[in-house]
N, C-alpha and C positions, 0 to 999 in steps of 0.2 A: 631582545624583546623588551619593549617599554614596560614601565610599572603598571600602567593602566591596562595594557594588553594582557600582561601576566595575571592581573587580578580578574579580568574577564574570563580568561582561560580557567582559573581556579573556580570561579562561579559556575562555569559550564560543567566542569568535572563534578562539582558538588551536586548540581541538579541531576545530572545523569546517575550519580551514585544513589541518590534518594529514590529514583525510579527503580533501579536494580534491586536494592535491598528491600524496598517496600513490596515489590512484586514477589520476591522470594519469600518474604515473611508471610504473605497472604496465601501461599500455596497450600500449606497443611490446614488452613482455616477456611478454605473455600469449598464448602459443601455444595453438592449439586453441579459442580463444574469439573472439568478435567484438563489435563495438560495435553495440548494438541500434539506435541511431539510423541507422546505415549502411543497414540493411535497409529501414527506414521511408523514408529519403531516396530510395533506389533504387526502391522500389515506387511512390513518387509520381512520380519521373522516368519510370518505365515508363508510367504513365498519361498523362503529357505526350506520350509517343510513340505513344499509342493502342494499347498492348499491355496484356495482362491480368496484373496483379501477382499474382493468385492462381494463375496457371499457372507452375509451377516453371521450365519451359523458357523462357518469355518473360522472367521476372524474372532468371533466371540469365544470360541473354544480356546484359541491361542491366547486371547486377551485375559480370560478368567484364570487360565493356568499359570500366568506369569506372576512372579512374586511382587511386581509393582502394582498389581491391582488392589485397590482399597475400597472400591465401591461395591456394595451389595444390593444397591437399589436396582431392580430389574429395568425400570424405565430409563435410568441413567445409562445402564449397560447397553440397552437397545439403541439409544441415541449415539453413544460413543462408538459402537461397532458398525456404524455406517460410514464408510470412507468415501469422500467425494473428490479426492485428489486425483489428478491424472497420473498414470503409471510412471511418468518421467521422474516424479519425485523419488521413486525408489532408487534411482541411480545415485542420488545425493545421500539418501538415508542408509544405503547398504554399508558403507564403511562404519557407520555407527551401530547398525543392527548386528554386526558380527561380534560386538562387544557385549558383556553383561550389562543389564539395564542400569545399575547405579553408575557405572563408568560412562556409558553412552549418554546418559542423562546429564552428567556433569560436563562432559565435553561439548554437548550441544549448547548448554547454557553458556559455557565459556566462549564458544564461537559467536553466539548471539550477542553477548556483552561486548566483545572486542569489536565486532563489526558495527555495533550501535555507537560506541564512542568514536570510532574512526569516521563514520559517516557524519556524525554531528560536528566533529572537529574540522573536517574538510569544508563543509558548507559555511561554518562559522568563520574560518580563516579567510575565505574568499570574500564574504560579506564585510568583514572587518576592514578591508581595503577601501570601502566606500562609505559605510555608515556604522561605526563601531558600537554606538549606544543602541541603535535599533536592532542590529544584528545580535547583540548579546541578549537583549530582552526577548526577541522572538525565539532564538535558539534555546535559551534557558527555559522559557515557559513551555516550549514544545517537549523538550526531553525530560522535564520533571514530571510530565503527565503521561508517562509510558509504562506504568506498573503492570497493566494488563498483559503486555507483551511478555513480561518475565513471569507473571503468575501462570499464564496458560502455556508459555513457551511455544506460541504459535509460529509456524514456519514463515509468516510474514515478517517476523523480527529479523530474519536473515535475508529473505528475498528483497525486502524494501531497502535495507541497509546496503546490500551489495549493489542494488540499482543506483543508489545515491553515489556510492564510491565510483561506480563505472562512469556515470555521467561526468563527475569531476575529472576523472582521468582522461576521458575522450575529449571534453571541451577544453581542458587545459593543455591537451597534447603532451601528457606526461604519463609514464607507466602504461603505455597503450595495451600491452599484452595483459596486464592486470585488469585493465578496464574491460577488455573484450571477454576475459574469463569471468569476471564478476557479473557482467550483464547476461552472459550465457547461463550461468548458474541461476540467476534471478528468474530468467525466462523458464528454465526447466522446473523450478519450484512452483512459481506462481505467475504464469504467463499473463493473467488478467491484471497483475500489478505492473509489470514491466513492459507489456506489449506496446502501448502507445508511445512510451519513451523510446523503445527500439524503432518504432515506425518513424519517429522524427529523424533519426540518423539515416534510415533507409531513404527517406524522401529528400533529405538535405543535399545529397549528391557529393561528388568529390571524395575527399578523404573520409568524411562522415559515412558515406554510403559503403565505402570499402570496409570500414569498421563494423557496420551493421551486417554485411555479408559474412565477414569473418566470425562475428558473433553467432550468426545463424548456423554456420558450419560446425562451430564448437558445440552449440546447443543440440544439434542433431546427433553429433558424435556421442555426447553424453546421454542422450535420450534413447538412442537406438537399442542399446543392450537391454534396457528395462522394458521397452515395448516388445522386443522379441521374447524376452523372458516371460512377461505376463501373457503373451499370446500363446505360449506353450503351456503355461500353468492353467490359464483360463481363456479358452478360445472365444468366449462370449463376454469378455470383460467390458466391452463398450456398451452392450445392452444392460449389463448389470450396473455399470456406473450411472447410466441414464436413469435406471430404476431407483438407485439411491438418491440421486438428485431430485427426482420427482417426489419421493417419499419425504425427504427432509424439507422440501419446499411446499408441501401440502399445507392447506390452511390450518393455522394453529400450531404448526411444527416449528422446528428450530430455525430454518432458513426461509420461512414465510415472510415476505416483505410487508404483509398486511397488518392491520391493527391487532389481529388475534395472535400474532407470533409470540412464541415463548420468550423471545428476547426484545420484544417491542418496547418494553418499559424497563430496560436495564441499561447500564453504561456501555454494554457491549452490543447495542442495537445495530441493525443494518443501516447503512447510510447512503445507499444507492437511491436514484431518483424514483425508483419504483415505490419506495416507502411513502413518497408524497402523493403520487397518483393513486395508490391503493386506498388512501383515505377518502379520496373522491369517489372511487368505484373499485371495490375489492374483487376484481376479476383480472386474471392474467391476460385475457384477451384485450383488456383495456390498458392496464398500467404498463405492460411491456412495450406495445407499439408507441404509446405516448412518450415513454422514456427514450426509445430509440430515435423518435422524430426530433425531440428537443436536442439530444446529444449530437445527432447528425447535422443539425443546423449550426452547431458550433464547430464540429470536427471537420466538415467539408471545407469551409473557408480557411481554417487553420492548415489543413493538409495542402491545399492549393497554394497558399502563400509559401509554405516550406518548400514545396516542390519547385516553384518558379523562381526562387531566390537562392542566393548563397549567403546565409546569415553570418555576420560577424560574431565573435564570441558573446558580446553583450546581447545581440538580438537572438542568439541561440538560447541564452538563459531565459529571455522573455517567452520564447516559444515553449520551452520546457515548463515554465511557470504556468502557462495557459493550459497545457495538456494534463498536468498532474491532477488538479482538482476534477477535471473532466473524466479522467480515468476512474475516479471513485464513483461517478454517477451512472456510468453505462450499465454496469451489472453488479452482481453480488460483491459487496465490500463491507467491512466493519471498521471501527475507529483505528484499530492497530494498523490497517492498511494505509490509512490516511497520514501516517507519519512520513509518507512520501512527500508531504508538503515541505519537508526540509529543502527540497530542490527549488522551492519558490523564494526562499530567503535571500539568495544572492541577487535575484532580479528585483526584489523589493528594495534591497539596499542600494542598488544602482539607481533606481527611480528616486529614492529618497535623496541621494546625492545630487540629483538634478535640481531639486527644489521646486517650489511652486505648488500649484494645486494638485498636479499629478503625483507628487510625493505624498501628499496627505491622503489621496484616494488609495494609493498603493499600500500605505500603512494600514488604512481602515479595512480594506478588503482582505489583506493578508492576515491581519490580526484576527478578524472575524473567522477566517478559515482555521487558524491555529487554535483559537480558544474553543470554537464549537466542536472540534474533534478531540479535544484534550480530555483525558480520563476523569479528572476531578470535577471540572465544570459539567461534564456529562452526568456525573453522579448527582450533582446538585439539581440539574434539570429534571432528572428522573424523580427525585424526591418532591420537588415543587409541583411538577405536573401531576404526580400521583396524588398529592394532597388536594389538587383542584378537581379530581375525579372527572377528567375530561372524557367526553363521549363523542365519537365521530358521527353524530346524528344531526341532520339539518345543516344548513349553510354555516351558521354560527359555530356549531360544534365541530364541524370539519375544519373551519378556518383556525379556530383556537388550537385544535389538535396539531395541525400542521405547523403553526408558528411557535407554539409553546412547548410541544412535546417532540417535534421532529425538525428542529432548526438546522441541523447539519447539512442536508442536501441543499437547502436554500442558500446557506453561506458559501458552500462550494460552488454552486451554480453562479452566484454573483462574482466570486473570485475568478472563475474560469472566464466569464464574460468580460470582466475588466481587463485581464491580461491579454485576452484575445484582441480586444479593441486596441490596446496599446501596441501589441505586436503588429497588427494589420496597418496601423498608422505609421510606425517607425521603421519597419523592415523595408529595405530597398526594393524597388520594383524591377530594377535592371538585373537580369541574370548574369550580366558580366561582372557585377560587383561581387567579389569573392571574400570569404572569411579566411579560414585556416586551410584553404585548399591549394595554396601555392600559386594562384593566378592573380593575385592582387588582394587588397585588404579593404573591407568595407569600413566606412567611417562609423565609429561607435556612436551611440546615442548620447554618450556622456563620458566623462573621465573621472577617475577616482578623486575624491576630495582629499 
């Protein structure tokens, strides 16, 4: 390893360590918030005691009885004891839930930290082959802005990192078993984070499709015990889950994408496209269809191109870079989910190595996506927009609210549109042109510098 590369690696580790230790430091000082893993842990323990984790009364009884509970605020307890995870997550949480809370908590944190550093290292090492300076800048800026993941210990910290690791393994054709397992676990924990990434492998055909089907089999095998278990404990879990989703998404509640949301003016705001359309008209009958229409306009041509071609590794990274920001826009996501943008850094580095105007645009759009979803810049945006006392009334008020208080979906939409345009332009049209499928090799759009 060269001296410059070693220095870049040291900087990467330093930035990641700042996020980890800052997030852990904030845990005991964060009033009015909770650790996400705590509620998952207690929901699984609730199932161990044959009670219904989707019933707030049952879960709250287990939650309040645990020695890990420190909140006496009834409103906070009410919010925390509404679980909106699919029961598949209990398959992953069960090995932790059999342990005492302090040990389970520490092991979950260790797992999150290790997967975080490994995901960052893999994408960084690939991008370094094309554009060392740009890759180091984007990687370090992204990972230094992740303290919320470690403060809340949200399951996205593991789901996103495992998805990143899986994509590296499958596109690099190394450690395929590990890649399949990591992607399956990511799907089981948060399918709305890894779902479109898995769809890429399914549509791409050849070896990629086989990996996607293997992933599906593993995910089903992991999920089935939990689904059978919850169906025995709570036969009406699906209706109860829907009720919890409706409650938390109601106007003014935690997961409301509208301006009245409890988190609308916090660094942990929602970042889906619904948050933009809700400023225009705060009604689900408007902002949901509008969001789906815009996302479909991007997703359909992307899916058709992936299905009709056999992408080379470089073109595969472009396809992934296009669908990652789009994933954040379709439905409920928060900034910690957007750390999936790590997967766009190799594509940005490849375009940067190509030079010219496309390199500049790649840097601009990727940087906008990275900065807009970063924890510290989001905190600054919240403070500045709060001081402006923005009100979504009238055309000017709505426009200012969208551009100044909710810039994240706009940056992600621009990023997705750019990478989609590049992918549609550069991916080969001939289905006979193959990537890693053993039937030929597509010509890459560039070579490492």
